[in-house]
PyMOL CGO cylinders between C-alpha atoms (Angstrom):
from pymol import cmd
from pymol.cgo import CYLINDER

trace = [
    CYLINDER, -0.03, 0.00, 0.08, 1.46, 3.28, -1.16, 0.3, 1, 1, 1, 1, 1, 1,
    CYLINDER, 1.46, 3.28, -1.16, 2.13, 6.19, 1.33, 0.3, 1, 1, 1, 1, 1, 1,
    CYLINDER, 2.13, 6.19, 1.33, 2.27, 4.17, 4.47, 0.3, 1, 1, 1, 1, 1, 1,
    CYLINDER, 2.27, 4.17, 4.47, 4.82, 5.53, 6.94, 0.3, 1, 1, 1, 1, 1, 1,
    CYLINDER, 4.82, 5.53, 6.94, 4.18, 4.92, 10.68, 0.3, 1, 1, 1, 1, 1, 1,
    CYLINDER, 4.18, 4.92, 10.68, 3.85, 8.34, 12.18, 0.3, 1, 1, 1, 1, 1, 1,
    CYLINDER, 3.85, 8.34, 12.18, 5.51, 8.23, 15.48, 0.3, 1, 1, 1, 1, 1, 1,
    CYLINDER, 5.51, 8.23, 15.48, 7.49, 10.41, 17.77, 0.3, 1, 1, 1, 1, 1, 1,
    CYLINDER, 7.49, 10.41, 17.77, 10.09, 8.96, 20.05, 0.3, 1, 1, 1, 1, 1, 1,
    CYLINDER, 10.09, 8.96, 20.05, 10.09, 10.76, 23.59, 0.3, 1, 1, 1, 1, 1, 1,
    CYLINDER, 10.09, 10.76, 23.59, 12.03, 9.97, 26.66, 0.3, 1, 1, 1, 1, 1, 1,
    CYLINDER, 12.03, 9.97, 26.66, 9.10, 7.98, 27.76, 0.3, 1, 1, 1, 1, 1, 1,
    CYLINDER, 9.10, 7.98, 27.76, 8.67, 5.73, 24.61, 0.3, 1, 1, 1, 1, 1, 1,
    CYLINDER, 8.67, 5.73, 24.61, 7.03, 5.99, 21.29, 0.3, 1, 1, 1, 1, 1, 1,
    CYLINDER, 7.03, 5.99, 21.29, 3.91, 7.98, 20.65, 0.3, 1, 1, 1, 1, 1, 1,
    CYLINDER, 3.91, 7.98, 20.65, 1.75, 7.46, 17.64, 0.3, 1, 1, 1, 1, 1, 1,
    CYLINDER, 1.75, 7.46, 17.64, 1.00, 10.65, 15.69, 0.3, 1, 1, 1, 1, 1, 1,
    CYLINDER, 1.00, 10.65, 15.69, -2.18, 10.25, 13.70, 0.3, 1, 1, 1, 1, 1, 1,
    CYLINDER, -2.18, 10.25, 13.70, -2.02, 10.56, 9.86, 0.3, 1, 1, 1, 1, 1, 1,
    CYLINDER, -2.02, 10.56, 9.86, -5.30, 12.03, 8.59, 0.3, 1, 1, 1, 1, 1, 1,
    CYLINDER, -5.30, 12.03, 8.59, -6.23, 11.32, 5.00, 0.3, 1, 1, 1, 1, 1, 1,
    CYLINDER, -6.23, 11.32, 5.00, -8.22, 14.58, 4.10, 0.3, 1, 1, 1, 1, 1, 1,
    CYLINDER, -8.22, 14.58, 4.10, -9.84, 13.65, 0.58, 0.3, 1, 1, 1, 1, 1, 1,
    CYLINDER, -9.84, 13.65, 0.58, -11.37, 10.94, -1.35, 0.3, 1, 1, 1, 1, 1, 1,
    CYLINDER, -11.37, 10.94, -1.35, -8.40, 11.21, -3.79, 0.3, 1, 1, 1, 1, 1, 1,
    CYLINDER, -8.40, 11.21, -3.79, -5.83, 10.75, -0.89, 0.3, 1, 1, 1, 1, 1, 1,
    CYLINDER, -5.83, 10.75, -0.89, -7.66, 7.73, 0.42, 0.3, 1, 1, 1, 1, 1, 1,
    CYLINDER, -7.66, 7.73, 0.42, -7.64, 6.24, -3.16, 0.3, 1, 1, 1, 1, 1, 1,
    CYLINDER, -7.64, 6.24, -3.16, -3.97, 7.04, -3.63, 0.3, 1, 1, 1, 1, 1, 1,
    CYLINDER, -3.97, 7.04, -3.63, -2.74, 5.69, -0.31, 0.3, 1, 1, 1, 1, 1, 1,
    CYLINDER, -2.74, 5.69, -0.31, -4.64, 2.32, -0.70, 0.3, 1, 1, 1, 1, 1, 1,
    CYLINDER, -4.64, 2.32, -0.70, -4.27, 2.02, -4.50, 0.3, 1, 1, 1, 1, 1, 1,
    CYLINDER, -4.27, 2.02, -4.50, -7.96, 1.73, -5.19, 0.3, 1, 1, 1, 1, 1, 1,
    CYLINDER, -7.96, 1.73, -5.19, -10.68, 3.67, -7.03, 0.3, 1, 1, 1, 1, 1, 1,
    CYLINDER, -10.68, 3.67, -7.03, -13.49, 5.91, -5.91, 0.3, 1, 1, 1, 1, 1, 1,
    CYLINDER, -13.49, 5.91, -5.91, -16.05, 3.07, -6.23, 0.3, 1, 1, 1, 1, 1, 1,
    CYLINDER, -16.05, 3.07, -6.23, -14.03, 0.82, -3.83, 0.3, 1, 1, 1, 1, 1, 1,
    CYLINDER, -14.03, 0.82, -3.83, -13.83, 3.63, -1.18, 0.3, 1, 1, 1, 1, 1, 1,
    CYLINDER, -13.83, 3.63, -1.18, -17.52, 4.15, -1.46, 0.3, 1, 1, 1, 1, 1, 1,
    CYLINDER, -17.52, 4.15, -1.46, -18.12, 0.41, -0.96, 0.3, 1, 1, 1, 1, 1, 1,
    CYLINDER, -18.12, 0.41, -0.96, -15.99, 0.48, 2.09, 0.3, 1, 1, 1, 1, 1, 1,
    CYLINDER, -15.99, 0.48, 2.09, -18.11, 3.32, 3.52, 0.3, 1, 1, 1, 1, 1, 1,
    CYLINDER, -18.11, 3.32, 3.52, -21.25, 1.26, 2.83, 0.3, 1, 1, 1, 1, 1, 1,
    CYLINDER, -21.25, 1.26, 2.83, -19.48, -1.75, 4.56, 0.3, 1, 1, 1, 1, 1, 1,
    CYLINDER, -19.48, -1.75, 4.56, -18.68, 0.46, 7.76, 0.3, 1, 1, 1, 1, 1, 1,
    CYLINDER, -18.68, 0.46, 7.76, -15.17, 1.83, 7.07, 0.3, 1, 1, 1, 1, 1, 1,
    CYLINDER, -15.17, 1.83, 7.07, -14.04, 4.59, 9.45, 0.3, 1, 1, 1, 1, 1, 1,
    CYLINDER, -14.04, 4.59, 9.45, -14.39, 7.03, 6.84, 0.3, 1, 1, 1, 1, 1, 1,
    CYLINDER, -14.39, 7.03, 6.84, -16.15, 10.39, 7.57, 0.3, 1, 1, 1, 1, 1, 1,
    CYLINDER, -16.15, 10.39, 7.57, -18.20, 12.15, 4.96, 0.3, 1, 1, 1, 1, 1, 1,
    CYLINDER, -18.20, 12.15, 4.96, -19.24, 15.70, 5.42, 0.3, 1, 1, 1, 1, 1, 1,
    CYLINDER, -19.24, 15.70, 5.42, -21.45, 17.54, 3.06, 0.3, 1, 1, 1, 1, 1, 1,
    CYLINDER, -21.45, 17.54, 3.06, -23.79, 16.36, 0.41, 0.3, 1, 1, 1, 1, 1, 1,
    CYLINDER, -23.79, 16.36, 0.41, -23.93, 16.02, -3.42, 0.3, 1, 1, 1, 1, 1, 1,
    CYLINDER, -23.93, 16.02, -3.42, -20.93, 17.58, -5.09, 0.3, 1, 1, 1, 1, 1, 1,
    CYLINDER, -20.93, 17.58, -5.09, -19.66, 19.13, -1.98, 0.3, 1, 1, 1, 1, 1, 1,
    CYLINDER, -19.66, 19.13, -1.98, -19.01, 15.75, -0.02, 0.3, 1, 1, 1, 1, 1, 1,
    CYLINDER, -19.01, 15.75, -0.02, -15.65, 15.74, 1.70, 0.3, 1, 1, 1, 1, 1, 1,
    CYLINDER, -15.65, 15.74, 1.70, -14.14, 12.44, 2.82, 0.3, 1, 1, 1, 1, 1, 1,
    CYLINDER, -14.14, 12.44, 2.82, -11.54, 12.02, 5.55, 0.3, 1, 1, 1, 1, 1, 1,
    CYLINDER, -11.54, 12.02, 5.55, -10.14, 9.03, 7.50, 0.3, 1, 1, 1, 1, 1, 1,
    CYLINDER, -10.14, 9.03, 7.50, -7.18, 8.26, 9.96, 0.3, 1, 1, 1, 1, 1, 1,
    CYLINDER, -7.18, 8.26, 9.96, -4.65, 6.02, 8.25, 0.3, 1, 1, 1, 1, 1, 1,
    CYLINDER, -4.65, 6.02, 8.25, -4.07, 3.49, 11.13, 0.3, 1, 1, 1, 1, 1, 1,
    CYLINDER, -4.07, 3.49, 11.13, -7.78, 3.07, 11.75, 0.3, 1, 1, 1, 1, 1, 1,
    CYLINDER, -7.78, 3.07, 11.75, -8.28, 2.25, 8.17, 0.3, 1, 1, 1, 1, 1, 1,
    CYLINDER, -8.28, 2.25, 8.17, -5.50, -0.41, 8.06, 0.3, 1, 1, 1, 1, 1, 1,
    CYLINDER, -5.50, -0.41, 8.06, -6.90, -2.00, 11.28, 0.3, 1, 1, 1, 1, 1, 1,
    CYLINDER, -6.90, -2.00, 11.28, -10.44, -2.00, 9.73, 0.3, 1, 1, 1, 1, 1, 1,
    CYLINDER, -10.44, -2.00, 9.73, -9.14, -3.55, 6.35, 0.3, 1, 1, 1, 1, 1, 1,
    CYLINDER, -9.14, -3.55, 6.35, -7.24, -6.20, 8.35, 0.3, 1, 1, 1, 1, 1, 1,
    CYLINDER, -7.24, -6.20, 8.35, -10.38, -7.10, 10.32, 0.3, 1, 1, 1, 1, 1, 1,
    CYLINDER, -10.38, -7.10, 10.32, -12.37, -7.26, 7.12, 0.3, 1, 1, 1, 1, 1, 1,
    CYLINDER, -12.37, -7.26, 7.12, -9.79, -9.58, 5.64, 0.3, 1, 1, 1, 1, 1, 1,
    CYLINDER, -9.79, -9.58, 5.64, -9.94, -11.94, 8.69, 0.3, 1, 1, 1, 1, 1, 1,
    CYLINDER, -9.94, -11.94, 8.69, -13.75, -11.91, 8.59, 0.3, 1, 1, 1, 1, 1, 1,
    CYLINDER, -13.75, -11.91, 8.59, -13.68, -12.87, 4.86, 0.3, 1, 1, 1, 1, 1, 1,
    CYLINDER, -13.68, -12.87, 4.86, -11.22, -15.78, 5.41, 0.3, 1, 1, 1, 1, 1, 1,
    CYLINDER, -11.22, -15.78, 5.41, -13.47, -17.15, 8.15, 0.3, 1, 1, 1, 1, 1, 1,
    CYLINDER, -13.47, -17.15, 8.15, -16.49, -17.37, 5.92, 0.3, 1, 1, 1, 1, 1, 1,
]
cmd.load_cgo(trace, "trace")
């Protein structure tokens, strides 16, 4: 998957995760190497993607790690079926 770099900051107390927000439908598509139809299917299937606005003014956003975790869980569920 393109664009995945774990965002983390090392402190004197350990490693702290710094969220990576994907701020558009295009960015989500690019990072995961999929098209807009696939992202819309993920939304229907319950992906942690926020949609704001309506019609042509819809804005999509998501947090990268949450998306990876959701996709892993979906893959596990498919393999069990």
